[in-house]
C-alpha positions, 0 to 999 in steps of 0.5 A: 500500500505504501508503495502505491500510495507514493506512486499515487502522489509522486504522479499526481505532482509530477503531471501537475508540474509538466508546463503544457500536458494538461489543461488548468482544468485537468490540473484542478481535477488531480490536486482536488483528488489528492487533496481530498485523499491526504487525510486517509493516507498521510498516516501510511506514508513514511517520513522520509517519503513525506518530506520530498512529498512536502517539498515537491508540493512547495516547489510546485506552488510557487509555479502554480500559485492558482492551486496554493490552497490545495497545494497547502492543505497537502503540505499542512496534512503530511506535516501533522499526520504521523505515520503509523508504527508499522508505516515506519518499516520500509523496504527500501526505495528500489523503483526510485519513485521520486525523481529530484 
């Protein structure tokens, strides 16, 4: 479940960051879906990966001001919801889900 959640957020933020791939309406749908789901899934994402999601969301916020409220919500929820104990036991990131 962890790797699926990481792919979900990484992929969504990646698509949001591409300049001309999606219309603003499509980007709004993606970011709204991510913002709604973050309440349920933040507790399953390891803290080290949350830091990457937060960093990507903060960078995206500087480029895509129109989605500031949704990105701020994602950042806030990621910061306040600690990963559950089982979540902290993670296998090595062999898929390199985040590319910085």
